[in-house]
py3Dmol code that shows the C-alpha trace and the ligand (Angstrom):
import py3Dmol

protein = """\
ATOM      1  CA  MET A   1     234.595-137.704 -15.517  1.00  0.00           C
ATOM      2  CA  MET A   2     232.623-136.455 -12.826  1.00  0.00           C
ATOM      3  CA  LYS A   3     229.427-137.282 -10.860  1.00  0.00           C
ATOM      4  CA  ALA A   4     226.307-135.492 -11.863  1.00  0.00           C
ATOM      5  CA  ILE A   5     222.469-135.700 -11.475  1.00  0.00           C
ATOM      6  CA  ARG A   6     220.845-136.579 -14.734  1.00  0.00           C
ATOM      7  CA  VAL A   7     217.202-136.540 -15.930  1.00  0.00           C
ATOM      8  CA  HIS A   8     216.229-138.823 -18.735  1.00  0.00           C
ATOM      9  CA  GLU A   9     212.561-138.839 -18.581  1.00  0.00           C
ATOM     10  CA  THR A  10     210.309-136.292 -16.654  1.00  0.00           C
ATOM     11  CA  GLY A  11     208.421-137.510 -13.612  1.00  0.00           C
ATOM     12  CA  GLY A  12     208.731-137.780  -9.812  1.00  0.00           C
ATOM     13  CA  PRO A  13     211.792-137.295  -7.552  1.00  0.00           C
ATOM     14  CA  GLU A  14     212.883-140.805  -8.438  1.00  0.00           C
ATOM     15  CA  VAL A  15     213.838-139.633 -12.257  1.00  0.00           C
ATOM     16  CA  LEU A  16     216.928-137.817 -10.761  1.00  0.00           C
ATOM     17  CA  ARG A  17     219.887-140.348 -11.211  1.00  0.00           C
ATOM     18  CA  LEU A  18     223.399-139.912 -10.050  1.00  0.00           C
ATOM     19  CA  GLU A  19     225.767-140.819 -13.248  1.00  0.00           C
ATOM     20  CA  GLU A  20     229.241-140.415 -14.203  1.00  0.00           C
ATOM     21  CA  VAL A  21     229.614-137.850 -17.146  1.00  0.00           C
ATOM     22  CA  PRO A  22     232.256-136.184 -18.945  1.00  0.00           C
ATOM     23  CA  ARG A  23     233.583-133.035 -16.921  1.00  0.00           C
ATOM     24  CA  PRO A  24     232.599-129.892 -18.910  1.00  0.00           C
ATOM     25  CA  VAL A  25     234.928-127.585 -20.598  1.00  0.00           C
ATOM     26  CA  PRO A  26     234.809-123.668 -20.209  1.00  0.00           C
ATOM     27  CA  GLY A  27     234.205-121.895 -23.422  1.00  0.00           C
ATOM     28  CA  PRO A  28     235.316-118.337 -24.083  1.00  0.00           C
ATOM     29  CA  GLY A  29     234.120-115.981 -21.285  1.00  0.00           C
ATOM     30  CA  GLU A  30     233.317-119.011 -19.052  1.00  0.00           C
ATOM     31  CA  VAL A  31     234.963-120.414 -15.924  1.00  0.00           C
ATOM     32  CA  LEU A  32     235.030-123.996 -14.653  1.00  0.00           C
ATOM     33  CA  VAL A  33     233.486-124.100 -11.132  1.00  0.00           C
ATOM     34  CA  ARG A  34     234.038-127.043  -8.738  1.00  0.00           C
ATOM     35  CA  VAL A  35     230.594-127.036  -7.186  1.00  0.00           C
ATOM     36  CA  ARG A  36     230.766-127.261  -3.330  1.00  0.00           C
ATOM     37  CA  ALA A  37     226.825-126.767  -3.059  1.00  0.00           C
ATOM     38  CA  ALA A  38     223.896-126.177  -5.278  1.00  0.00           C
ATOM     39  CA  ALA A  39     220.436-125.078  -3.957  1.00  0.00           C
ATOM     40  CA  LEU A  40     217.024-126.097  -5.213  1.00  0.00           C
ATOM     41  CA  ASN A  41     214.524-123.791  -6.908  1.00  0.00           C
ATOM     42  CA  PRO A  42     211.024-124.300  -8.205  1.00  0.00           C
ATOM     43  CA  PRO A  43     212.108-124.338 -11.741  1.00  0.00           C
ATOM     44  CA  ASP A  44     214.233-127.379 -11.008  1.00  0.00           C
ATOM     45  CA  TRP A  45     211.026-129.332 -10.072  1.00  0.00           C
ATOM     46  CA  TYR A  46     209.092-127.772 -12.644  1.00  0.00           C
ATOM     47  CA  ALA A  47     211.753-128.976 -15.295  1.00  0.00           C
ATOM     48  CA  ARG A  48     211.752-132.483 -13.796  1.00  0.00           C
ATOM     49  CA  ARG A  49     207.953-132.642 -14.210  1.00  0.00           C
ATOM     50  CA  GLY A  50     208.356-131.424 -17.623  1.00  0.00           C
ATOM     51  CA  PHE A  51     207.033-127.902 -16.902  1.00  0.00           C
ATOM     52  CA  ALA A  52     203.453-129.581 -16.613  1.00  0.00           C
ATOM     53  CA  ASP A  53     202.445-126.598 -14.277  1.00  0.00           C
ATOM     54  CA  ILE A  54     203.441-123.927 -16.862  1.00  0.00           C
ATOM     55  CA  PRO A  55     200.666-122.743 -19.181  1.00  0.00           C
ATOM     56  CA  PRO A  56     201.263-124.641 -22.534  1.00  0.00           C
ATOM     57  CA  SER A  57     201.583-121.210 -24.379  1.00  0.00           C
ATOM     58  CA  ILE A  58     204.627-120.367 -22.508  1.00  0.00           C
ATOM     59  CA  ARG A  59     206.073-123.807 -21.743  1.00  0.00           C
ATOM     60  CA  PRO A  60     209.841-123.886 -22.368  1.00  0.00           C
ATOM     61  CA  GLU A  61     211.404-126.595 -24.683  1.00  0.00           C
ATOM     62  CA  LEU A  62     213.201-129.132 -22.558  1.00  0.00           C
ATOM     63  CA  PRO A  63     215.559-131.532 -24.383  1.00  0.00           C
ATOM     64  CA  LEU A  64     216.400-134.711 -22.452  1.00  0.00           C
ATOM     65  CA  PRO A  65     218.527-135.716 -20.726  1.00  0.00           C
ATOM     66  CA  PHE A  66     219.525-132.630 -18.610  1.00  0.00           C
ATOM     67  CA  THR A  67     221.131-131.866 -15.322  1.00  0.00           C
ATOM     68  CA  PRO A  68     219.150-129.498 -13.165  1.00  0.00           C
ATOM     69  CA  GLY A  69     220.369-126.614 -10.966  1.00  0.00           C
ATOM     70  CA  SER A  70     221.042-122.991 -11.444  1.00  0.00           C
ATOM     71  CA  ASP A  71     222.371-121.934  -7.929  1.00  0.00           C
ATOM     72  CA  VAL A  72     225.980-122.844  -7.268  1.00  0.00           C
ATOM     73  CA  SER A  73     228.677-121.770  -4.827  1.00  0.00           C
ATOM     74  CA  GLY A  74     232.115-123.361  -5.457  1.00  0.00           C
ATOM     75  CA  VAL A  75     235.611-122.664  -6.480  1.00  0.00           C
ATOM     76  CA  VAL A  76     237.064-121.820  -9.909  1.00  0.00           C
ATOM     77  CA  THR A  77     239.399-124.358 -11.189  1.00  0.00           C
ATOM     78  CA  ALA A  78     239.904-123.263 -14.711  1.00  0.00           C
ATOM     79  CA  VAL A  79     239.067-120.017 -16.786  1.00  0.00           C
ATOM     80  CA  GLY A  80     238.267-119.883 -20.649  1.00  0.00           C
ATOM     81  CA  ALA A  81     239.534-117.625 -23.437  1.00  0.00           C
ATOM     82  CA  GLY A  82     238.942-113.835 -22.541  1.00  0.00           C
ATOM     83  CA  VAL A  83     238.208-114.246 -18.764  1.00  0.00           C
ATOM     84  CA  THR A  84     240.274-111.591 -16.814  1.00  0.00           C
ATOM     85  CA  GLU A  85     238.064-111.155 -13.745  1.00  0.00           C
ATOM     86  CA  TRP A  86     238.485-114.724 -12.233  1.00  0.00           C
ATOM     87  CA  ARG A  87     241.431-117.182 -11.730  1.00  0.00           C
ATOM     88  CA  ALA A  88     241.738-120.892 -10.272  1.00  0.00           C
ATOM     89  CA  GLY A  89     241.193-120.883  -6.588  1.00  0.00           C
ATOM     90  CA  ASP A  90     238.615-117.990  -6.370  1.00  0.00           C
ATOM     91  CA  GLU A  91     235.600-118.843  -4.349  1.00  0.00           C
ATOM     92  CA  VAL A  92     232.538-117.763  -6.367  1.00  0.00           C
ATOM     93  CA  TYR A  93     228.671-117.987  -6.267  1.00  0.00           C
ATOM     94  CA  GLY A  94     225.950-117.187  -8.632  1.00  0.00           C
ATOM     95  CA  LEU A  95     222.645-117.811 -10.519  1.00  0.00           C
ATOM     96  CA  VAL A  96     224.032-119.578 -13.849  1.00  0.00           C
ATOM     97  CA  ARG A  97     222.448-118.874 -17.248  1.00  0.00           C
ATOM     98  CA  PHE A  98     218.959-118.224 -15.816  1.00  0.00           C
ATOM     99  CA  PRO A  99     216.297-117.958 -17.331  1.00  0.00           C
ATOM    100  CA  ARG A 100     217.618-120.816 -19.511  1.00  0.00           C
ATOM    101  CA  VAL A 101     216.871-124.152 -18.361  1.00  0.00           C
ATOM    102  CA  GLY A 102     217.923-127.849 -18.913  1.00  0.00           C
ATOM    103  CA  ASP A 103     221.518-128.370 -20.269  1.00  0.00           C
ATOM    104  CA  GLU A 104     221.356-124.768 -21.622  1.00  0.00           C
ATOM    105  CA  GLY A 105     221.063-123.644 -17.971  1.00  0.00           C
ATOM    106  CA  GLY A 106     223.244-123.803 -14.842  1.00  0.00           C
ATOM    107  CA  ARG A 107     223.695-127.737 -14.474  1.00  0.00           C
ATOM    108  CA  GLY A 108     224.400-127.206 -10.857  1.00  0.00           C
ATOM    109  CA  TYR A 109     223.899-130.560  -9.656  1.00  0.00           C
ATOM    110  CA  ALA A 110     227.040-131.860 -10.491  1.00  0.00           C
ATOM    111  CA  GLU A 111     230.725-131.927  -9.171  1.00  0.00           C
ATOM    112  CA  TYR A 112     231.689-129.253 -11.732  1.00  0.00           C
ATOM    113  CA  THR A 113     229.930-126.937 -13.852  1.00  0.00           C
ATOM    114  CA  THR A 114     230.739-124.099 -16.345  1.00  0.00           C
ATOM    115  CA  ALA A 115     229.549-120.522 -15.786  1.00  0.00           C
ATOM    116  CA  PRO A 116     229.687-117.115 -17.789  1.00  0.00           C
ATOM    117  CA  ALA A 117     232.154-115.040 -15.756  1.00  0.00           C
ATOM    118  CA  GLY A 118     229.553-112.244 -15.560  1.00  0.00           C
ATOM    119  CA  HIS A 119     227.158-114.479 -13.741  1.00  0.00           C
ATOM    120  CA  LEU A 120     229.338-114.973 -10.751  1.00  0.00           C
ATOM    121  CA  ALA A 121     230.413-112.848  -7.804  1.00  0.00           C
ATOM    122  CA  ARG A 122     232.827-113.403  -4.955  1.00  0.00           C
ATOM    123  CA  LYS A 123     231.281-115.836  -2.362  1.00  0.00           C
ATOM    124  CA  PRO A 124     230.143-113.837   0.821  1.00  0.00           C
ATOM    125  CA  ALA A 125     233.545-114.586   3.145  1.00  0.00           C
ATOM    126  CA  SER A 126     231.318-114.622   6.314  1.00  0.00           C
ATOM    127  CA  VAL A 127     229.316-117.783   5.261  1.00  0.00           C
ATOM    128  CA  ASP A 128     230.119-121.357   4.064  1.00  0.00           C
ATOM    129  CA  HIS A 129     229.476-122.750   0.465  1.00  0.00           C
ATOM    130  CA  VAL A 130     226.108-124.424   1.657  1.00  0.00           C
ATOM    131  CA  THR A 131     224.921-120.991   2.976  1.00  0.00           C
ATOM    132  CA  ALA A 132     226.189-119.154  -0.217  1.00  0.00           C
ATOM    133  CA  ALA A 133     224.375-121.525  -2.581  1.00  0.00           C
ATOM    134  CA  ALA A 134     221.144-120.862  -1.011  1.00  0.00           C
ATOM    135  CA  VAL A 135     221.361-117.230  -2.108  1.00  0.00           C
ATOM    136  CA  PRO A 136     221.591-116.770  -5.930  1.00  0.00           C
ATOM    137  CA  MET A 137     217.886-117.328  -7.272  1.00  0.00           C
ATOM    138  CA  ALA A 138     215.814-116.477  -4.496  1.00  0.00           C
ATOM    139  CA  GLY A 139     218.271-113.588  -3.516  1.00  0.00           C
ATOM    140  CA  LEU A 140     218.367-112.148  -6.780  1.00  0.00           C
ATOM    141  CA  THR A 141     214.688-112.334  -7.215  1.00  0.00           C
ATOM    142  CA  ALA A 142     214.075-110.340  -3.935  1.00  0.00           C
ATOM    143  CA  TYR A 143     216.697-107.904  -5.084  1.00  0.00           C
ATOM    144  CA  GLN A 144     215.440-107.230  -8.383  1.00  0.00           C
ATOM    145  CA  TYR A 145     211.652-107.105  -7.357  1.00  0.00           C
ATOM    146  CA  VAL A 146     212.439-104.602  -4.415  1.00  0.00           C
ATOM    147  CA  HIS A 147     215.007-102.337  -6.482  1.00  0.00           C
ATOM    148  CA  ASP A 148     214.093-102.859 -10.365  1.00  0.00           C
ATOM    149  CA  VAL A 149     210.793-104.091 -10.705  1.00  0.00           C
ATOM    150  CA  ILE A 150     209.021-102.230  -7.914  1.00  0.00           C
ATOM    151  CA  GLY A 151     211.293 -99.539  -6.759  1.00  0.00           C
ATOM    152  CA  LEU A 152     210.166 -99.893  -3.095  1.00  0.00           C
ATOM    153  CA  ARG A 153     210.414 -96.865  -1.076  1.00  0.00           C
ATOM    154  CA  PRO A 154     211.328 -96.184   2.631  1.00  0.00           C
ATOM    155  CA  GLY A 155     208.209 -96.062   4.717  1.00  0.00           C
ATOM    156  CA  SER A 156     205.943 -98.013   2.465  1.00  0.00           C
ATOM    157  CA  ARG A 157     203.708-100.576   4.100  1.00  0.00           C
ATOM    158  CA  VAL A 158     204.497-103.806   2.404  1.00  0.00           C
ATOM    159  CA  LEU A 159     202.694-107.322   2.602  1.00  0.00           C
ATOM    160  CA  VAL A 160     204.649-110.229   1.787  1.00  0.00           C
ATOM    161  CA  ASN A 161     202.813-113.279   1.033  1.00  0.00           C
ATOM    162  CA  GLY A 162     204.825-116.656   1.339  1.00  0.00           C
ATOM    163  CA  ALA A 163     207.206-114.627   3.538  1.00  0.00           C
ATOM    164  CA  ALA A 164     209.122-117.632   4.900  1.00  0.00           C
ATOM    165  CA  GLY A 165     209.986-119.348   1.649  1.00  0.00           C
ATOM    166  CA  GLY A 166     213.094-118.803  -0.447  1.00  0.00           C
ATOM    167  CA  VAL A 167     212.205-115.671  -2.206  1.00  0.00           C
ATOM    168  CA  GLY A 168     209.965-114.325   0.573  1.00  0.00           C
ATOM    169  CA  HIS A 169     212.477-114.528   3.451  1.00  0.00           C
ATOM    170  CA  PHE A 170     214.833-112.265   1.371  1.00  0.00           C
ATOM    171  CA  VAL A 171     212.152-109.917   0.333  1.00  0.00           C
ATOM    172  CA  VAL A 172     211.239-109.350   3.765  1.00  0.00           C
ATOM    173  CA  GLN A 173     214.803-108.541   4.745  1.00  0.00           C
ATOM    174  CA  LEU A 174     215.671-106.321   1.700  1.00  0.00           C
ATOM    175  CA  ALA A 175     212.387-104.214   2.320  1.00  0.00           C
ATOM    176  CA  ALA A 176     212.948-103.899   6.090  1.00  0.00           C
ATOM    177  CA  ASP A 177     216.565-102.992   5.459  1.00  0.00           C
ATOM    178  CA  LEU A 178     215.506 -99.972   3.211  1.00  0.00           C
ATOM    179  CA  GLY A 179     213.042 -98.844   5.751  1.00  0.00           C
ATOM    180  CA  ALA A 180     209.621-100.229   4.809  1.00  0.00           C
ATOM    181  CA  TYR A 181     207.224-101.561   7.297  1.00  0.00           C
ATOM    182  CA  VAL A 182     206.789-105.266   6.588  1.00  0.00           C
ATOM    183  CA  ILE A 183     203.843-107.493   7.248  1.00  0.00           C
ATOM    184  CA  GLY A 184     204.721-111.205   6.726  1.00  0.00           C
ATOM    185  CA  VAL A 185     202.040-113.792   5.828  1.00  0.00           C
ATOM    186  CA  ALA A 186     203.268-117.515   6.467  1.00  0.00           C
ATOM    187  CA  SER A 187     202.042-120.567   8.330  1.00  0.00           C
ATOM    188  CA  GLY A 188     202.391-120.445  12.138  1.00  0.00           C
ATOM    189  CA  ARG A 189     205.733-122.355  12.575  1.00  0.00           C
ATOM    190  CA  HIS A 190     207.400-119.560  10.794  1.00  0.00           C
ATOM    191  CA  GLU A 191     206.640-116.642  13.215  1.00  0.00           C
ATOM    192  CA  THR A 192     209.818-116.562  15.209  1.00  0.00           C
ATOM    193  CA  PHE A 193     212.136-116.987  12.092  1.00  0.00           C
ATOM    194  CA  LEU A 194     210.126-113.962  10.354  1.00  0.00           C
ATOM    195  CA  LYS A 195     210.157-111.616  13.364  1.00  0.00           C
ATOM    196  CA  ASP A 196     214.032-112.252  13.751  1.00  0.00           C
ATOM    197  CA  LEU A 197     214.380-111.232  10.124  1.00  0.00           C
ATOM    198  CA  GLY A 198     212.626-107.905  10.731  1.00  0.00           C
ATOM    199  CA  VAL A 199     209.041-108.433   9.947  1.00  0.00           C
ATOM    200  CA  ALA A 200     207.035-106.001  11.923  1.00  0.00           C
ATOM    201  CA  GLU A 201     203.725-107.904  11.914  1.00  0.00           C
ATOM    202  CA  PHE A 202     203.138-111.636  11.195  1.00  0.00           C
ATOM    203  CA  VAL A 203     199.827-113.133  10.068  1.00  0.00           C
ATOM    204  CA  ASP A 204     199.371-116.894  10.237  1.00  0.00           C
ATOM    205  CA  TYR A 205     197.358-117.708   7.240  1.00  0.00           C
ATOM    206  CA  THR A 206     196.263-120.934   8.699  1.00  0.00           C
ATOM    207  CA  ARG A 207     194.375-119.065  11.503  1.00  0.00           C
ATOM    208  CA  VAL A 208     193.432-115.710  10.065  1.00  0.00           C
ATOM    209  CA  ARG A 209     192.470-114.593   6.636  1.00  0.00           C
ATOM    210  CA  PRO A 210     195.119-112.026   5.759  1.00  0.00           C
ATOM    211  CA  GLN A 211     192.552-110.025   4.009  1.00  0.00           C
ATOM    212  CA  ASP A 212     190.697-109.683   7.104  1.00  0.00           C
ATOM    213  CA  ALA A 213     193.605-108.758   9.228  1.00  0.00           C
ATOM    214  CA  VAL A 214     195.503-106.432   7.086  1.00  0.00           C
ATOM    215  CA  ARG A 215     194.355-102.930   5.339  1.00  0.00           C
ATOM    216  CA  ASP A 216     195.976-100.240   3.425  1.00  0.00           C
ATOM    217  CA  VAL A 217     199.208-101.648   2.078  1.00  0.00           C
ATOM    218  CA  ASP A 218     201.144 -99.702  -0.481  1.00  0.00           C
ATOM    219  CA  CYS A 219     202.597-102.754  -2.034  1.00  0.00           C
ATOM    220  CA  LEU A 220     201.558-106.679  -1.999  1.00  0.00           C
ATOM    221  CA  ILE A 221     204.470-108.882  -2.982  1.00  0.00           C
ATOM    222  CA  ASP A 222     202.793-112.291  -3.518  1.00  0.00           C
ATOM    223  CA  THR A 223     205.228-115.334  -3.948  1.00  0.00           C
ATOM    224  CA  VAL A 224     202.151-117.705  -3.610  1.00  0.00           C
ATOM    225  CA  GLY A 225     199.910-116.812  -6.720  1.00  0.00           C
ATOM    226  CA  GLY A 226     197.667-119.444  -7.999  1.00  0.00           C
ATOM    227  CA  PRO A 227     193.750-119.345  -8.558  1.00  0.00           C
ATOM    228  CA  GLY A 228     193.417-117.505  -5.102  1.00  0.00           C
ATOM    229  CA  GLY A 229     195.772-114.537  -5.787  1.00  0.00           C
ATOM    230  CA  HIS A 230     193.032-112.102  -5.934  1.00  0.00           C
ATOM    231  CA  THR A 231     191.917-112.977  -2.261  1.00  0.00           C
ATOM    232  CA  LEU A 232     194.697-110.677  -0.821  1.00  0.00           C
ATOM    233  CA  LEU A 233     193.658-107.610  -2.844  1.00  0.00           C
ATOM    234  CA  PRO A 234     191.469-106.161   0.015  1.00  0.00           C
ATOM    235  CA  ALA A 235     194.754-105.760   1.968  1.00  0.00           C
ATOM    236  CA  LEU A 236     195.987-103.375  -0.759  1.00  0.00           C
ATOM    237  CA  LYS A 237     195.124 -99.560  -0.957  1.00  0.00           C
ATOM    238  CA  ASP A 238     193.463 -98.317  -4.062  1.00  0.00           C
ATOM    239  CA  GLY A 239     196.339 -96.961  -6.394  1.00  0.00           C
ATOM    240  CA  GLY A 240     198.725 -99.317  -4.720  1.00  0.00           C
ATOM    241  CA  THR A 241     201.201-101.885  -6.341  1.00  0.00           C
ATOM    242  CA  LEU A 242     200.633-105.533  -6.837  1.00  0.00           C
ATOM    243  CA  SER A 243     203.693-107.423  -7.386  1.00  0.00           C
ATOM    244  CA  PRO A 244     203.018-111.241  -8.241  1.00  0.00           C
ATOM    245  CA  VAL A 245     206.273-113.292  -8.355  1.00  0.00           C
ATOM    246  CA  PHE A 246     204.515-116.264  -9.761  1.00  0.00           C
ATOM    247  CA  PHE A 247     201.319-116.762 -12.059  1.00  0.00           C
ATOM    248  CA  GLY A 248     198.080-115.947 -10.168  1.00  0.00           C
ATOM    249  CA  ASP A 249     194.614-114.966 -10.903  1.00  0.00           C
ATOM    250  CA  TYR A 250     194.282-111.285  -9.879  1.00  0.00           C
ATOM    251  CA  HIS A 251     191.019-110.104 -11.387  1.00  0.00           C
ATOM    252  CA  ASP A 252     192.094-107.526 -13.949  1.00  0.00           C
ATOM    253  CA  GLU A 253     188.688-105.496 -13.671  1.00  0.00           C
ATOM    254  CA  GLU A 254     189.482-105.199  -9.889  1.00  0.00           C
ATOM    255  CA  LEU A 255     192.904-103.827 -10.369  1.00  0.00           C
ATOM    256  CA  ALA A 256     191.720-101.440 -13.177  1.00  0.00           C
ATOM    257  CA  ARG A 257     188.812-100.129 -11.209  1.00  0.00           C
ATOM    258  CA  ARG A 258     190.801 -99.655  -8.158  1.00  0.00           C
ATOM    259  CA  GLY A 259     193.868 -98.061  -9.935  1.00  0.00           C
ATOM    260  CA  ILE A 260     196.187-100.833  -8.638  1.00  0.00           C
ATOM    261  CA  VAL A 261     199.585-101.040 -10.719  1.00  0.00           C
ATOM    262  CA  ARG A 262     200.806-104.425 -11.568  1.00  0.00           C
ATOM    263  CA  ARG A 263     204.644-104.905 -11.515  1.00  0.00           C
ATOM    264  CA  GLY A 264     206.098-108.394 -12.078  1.00  0.00           C
ATOM    265  CA  GLY A 265     209.130-109.658 -13.863  1.00  0.00           C
ATOM    266  CA  GLN A 266     211.516-112.829 -14.490  1.00  0.00           C
ATOM    267  CA  VAL A 267     214.565-113.041 -12.445  1.00  0.00           C
ATOM    268  CA  HIS A 268     217.944-113.010 -14.512  1.00  0.00           C
ATOM    269  CA  SER A 269     221.618-113.837 -13.720  1.00  0.00           C
ATOM    270  CA  ASP A 270     223.551-110.997 -12.539  1.00  0.00           C
ATOM    271  CA  GLY A 271     226.875-111.060 -11.133  1.00  0.00           C
ATOM    272  CA  THR A 272     226.983-107.329 -10.055  1.00  0.00           C
ATOM    273  CA  GLN A 273     223.769-107.881  -7.985  1.00  0.00           C
ATOM    274  CA  MET A 274     225.070-111.219  -6.568  1.00  0.00           C
ATOM    275  CA  ALA A 275     228.071-108.939  -5.306  1.00  0.00           C
ATOM    276  CA  ALA A 276     225.737-106.511  -3.771  1.00  0.00           C
ATOM    277  CA  LEU A 277     223.982-109.424  -2.164  1.00  0.00           C
ATOM    278  CA  ALA A 278     227.452-110.581  -0.831  1.00  0.00           C
ATOM    279  CA  GLU A 279     227.988-107.235   0.808  1.00  0.00           C
ATOM    280  CA  LEU A 280     224.725-107.258   2.469  1.00  0.00           C
ATOM    281  CA  ILE A 281     225.493-110.779   3.871  1.00  0.00           C
ATOM    282  CA  ASP A 282     228.864-109.972   5.234  1.00  0.00           C
ATOM    283  CA  ALA A 283     227.700-106.638   6.799  1.00  0.00           C
ATOM    284  CA  GLY A 284     225.275-108.718   8.713  1.00  0.00           C
ATOM    285  CA  ARG A 285     222.290-106.984   6.816  1.00  0.00           C
ATOM    286  CA  LEU A 286     221.138-110.012   5.138  1.00  0.00           C
ATOM    287  CA  ARG A 287     220.489-113.411   6.629  1.00  0.00           C
ATOM    288  CA  VAL A 288     220.165-116.779   4.750  1.00  0.00           C
ATOM    289  CA  GLY A 289     217.624-119.432   5.844  1.00  0.00           C
ATOM    290  CA  VAL A 290     218.579-123.037   5.149  1.00  0.00           C
ATOM    291  CA  ASP A 291     215.607-125.571   5.484  1.00  0.00           C
ATOM    292  CA  SER A 292     217.667-128.534   4.911  1.00  0.00           C
ATOM    293  CA  VAL A 293     220.805-129.902   3.428  1.00  0.00           C
ATOM    294  CA  PHE A 294     221.207-133.169   1.343  1.00  0.00           C
ATOM    295  CA  PRO A 295     224.361-134.769  -0.236  1.00  0.00           C
ATOM    296  CA  LEU A 296     224.242-134.649  -3.972  1.00  0.00           C
ATOM    297  CA  GLU A 297     223.400-138.359  -4.370  1.00  0.00           C
ATOM    298  CA  GLU A 298     220.259-137.779  -2.337  1.00  0.00           C
ATOM    299  CA  ALA A 299     218.812-135.142  -4.701  1.00  0.00           C
ATOM    300  CA  PRO A 300     215.658-137.413  -5.025  1.00  0.00           C
ATOM    301  CA  LYS A 301     215.227-137.010  -1.206  1.00  0.00           C
ATOM    302  CA  ALA A 302     215.908-133.244  -1.561  1.00  0.00           C
ATOM    303  CA  HIS A 303     213.034-133.008  -4.280  1.00  0.00           C
ATOM    304  CA  GLU A 304     210.710-135.093  -1.971  1.00  0.00           C
ATOM    305  CA  ARG A 305     211.357-132.462   0.804  1.00  0.00           C
ATOM    306  CA  ALA A 306     210.552-129.742  -1.718  1.00  0.00           C
ATOM    307  CA  GLU A 307     207.236-131.546  -2.691  1.00  0.00           C
ATOM    308  CA  ARG A 308     206.042-131.458   0.950  1.00  0.00           C
ATOM    309  CA  GLY A 309     206.091-127.676   0.817  1.00  0.00           C
ATOM    310  CA  HIS A 310     206.215-125.159   3.780  1.00  0.00           C
ATOM    311  CA  ILE A 311     209.731-124.611   2.969  1.00  0.00           C
ATOM    312  CA  GLN A 312     211.660-122.185   5.470  1.00  0.00           C
ATOM    313  CA  GLY A 313     214.299-120.527   3.365  1.00  0.00           C
ATOM    314  CA  LYS A 314     216.043-122.920   1.183  1.00  0.00           C
ATOM    315  CA  ILE A 315     216.999-126.422   0.408  1.00  0.00           C
ATOM    316  CA  VAL A 316     220.572-127.314  -0.530  1.00  0.00           C
ATOM    317  CA  LEU A 317     222.644-129.966  -1.970  1.00  0.00           C
ATOM    318  CA  ARG A 318     226.256-130.381  -0.512  1.00  0.00           C
ATOM    319  CA  VAL A 319     228.699-131.739  -3.214  1.00  0.00           C
ATOM    320  CA  ALA A 320     231.602-133.665  -1.680  1.00  0.00           C
TER     321      ALA A 320
END
"""
ligand_1 = """\
48
LIG
N 209.334 -114.158 -11.205
C 210.384 -114.995 -10.995
O 211.377 -114.659 -11.787
C 210.433 -115.776 -9.973
C 211.705 -116.102 -9.438
C 211.865 -117.164 -8.166
C 210.624 -117.732 -7.825
N 209.400 -117.566 -8.640
C 208.233 -118.218 -8.107
O 207.872 -117.735 -6.865
C 207.366 -118.779 -6.054
C 207.893 -118.932 -4.782
O 209.463 -119.308 -4.973
P 210.170 -119.601 -3.731
O 211.562 -120.144 -4.091
O 210.050 -118.657 -2.639
O 209.405 -120.978 -3.102
P 209.292 -121.677 -1.787
O 210.711 -121.585 -1.229
O 208.716 -122.918 -2.028
O 208.311 -120.842 -0.695
C 206.937 -120.817 -0.886
C 206.452 -120.393 0.501
O 205.057 -120.104 0.424
C 204.354 -120.591 1.561
N 203.010 -120.739 1.511
C 202.445 -121.739 0.714
N 201.254 -121.715 0.546
C 200.854 -120.299 1.003
C 199.648 -119.638 1.318
N 198.480 -120.149 0.962
N 199.790 -118.483 1.910
C 201.015 -117.960 2.352
N 202.189 -118.568 2.026
C 202.119 -119.871 1.706
C 205.271 -121.739 1.991
O 205.363 -122.032 3.536
P 204.119 -122.003 4.579
O 202.962 -122.376 3.745
O 204.662 -122.784 5.624
O 204.119 -120.430 4.894
C 206.608 -121.375 1.616
O 207.530 -121.006 2.590
C 207.434 -120.084 -6.880
O 206.289 -120.230 -7.645
C 208.451 -119.726 -7.958
O 208.190 -120.424 -9.322
C 209.413 -116.722 -9.554
"""
view = py3Dmol.view(width=600, height=400)
view.addModel(protein, "pdb")
view.setStyle({"model": 0}, {"cartoon": {"style": "trace"}})
view.addModel(ligand_1, "xyz")
view.setStyle({"model": 1}, {"stick": {}})
view.zoomTo()
view.show()
């Protein structure tokens, strides 16, 4: 048996309950991971609320009960049939089975989970499990947006909205690392954090409207979205790239009239890209922001922290 957080009915943070459940068994191509830390991501609280924030036409099916959590860092304790790349004792991290959700997903809020061997990479040696667990979904989203979705070029002027959050703080670093000029938008308390991560200009959206302060960016990477998404479009040059990370209202007519190209996507598990992120971390080229750390049994408190918003980096559960 093992301890795991289970959700039996959707609702507030209080529906996250610590229970004893059977330890999972790795199937063919999978490994069993002793989870040392698991990070929170927005899909965890969307799922906890029954995806009430997702438009009904694309709302995922979510059988109850389930264990949330897609980001893990831990130690391999057993391997399933056909696994040759991992063995017991290996320290690994990864985004597990995403974009699948519920019990079909990563089940990371637990002492053990199984993971397809190809979703994992060796944990970066220079950081502990809590820090490593903070990387997978947000780091892969940033990596896939910068390299695969946008194909960002050195010298581009890039505006990152929601720059201090999980995705944003990795985007600003990856963009700066490849030679882009990065302007970060966040609330004022994140200014020093973001300047230390390589942001060339900082805009505090609580004092200045970014669309008044910034002009002629080649690319707008918006991790905030929502009904006000279009308000940042004046900062983008005609013919530029709009890259929404979340759903937003971006006024399609304005995009068409100004020749703005829209490039968005859905993050997916990828062990090879996790290895690339580990290399950047170990080389000191990518830093990991940890907002707060809670023990597994305090998952409800961790979700309460997430509900308060204004996250700087990531919220992580430590699994004893
Ligand atoms: N497309 C994909 O595959 C994909 C993958 C991962 C995440 N996402 C989505 O991307 C979004 C961001 O995820 P995340 O993990 O980075 O979330 P997060 O860690 O909660 O970060 C959001 C950040 O936005 C900032 N913010 C809030 N309101 C703002 C505003 N009006 N203007 C500027 N910044 C604002 C917050 O801090 P301050 O307000 O203090 O600055 C916070 O740092 C979520 O909606 C998530 O579902 C999509």
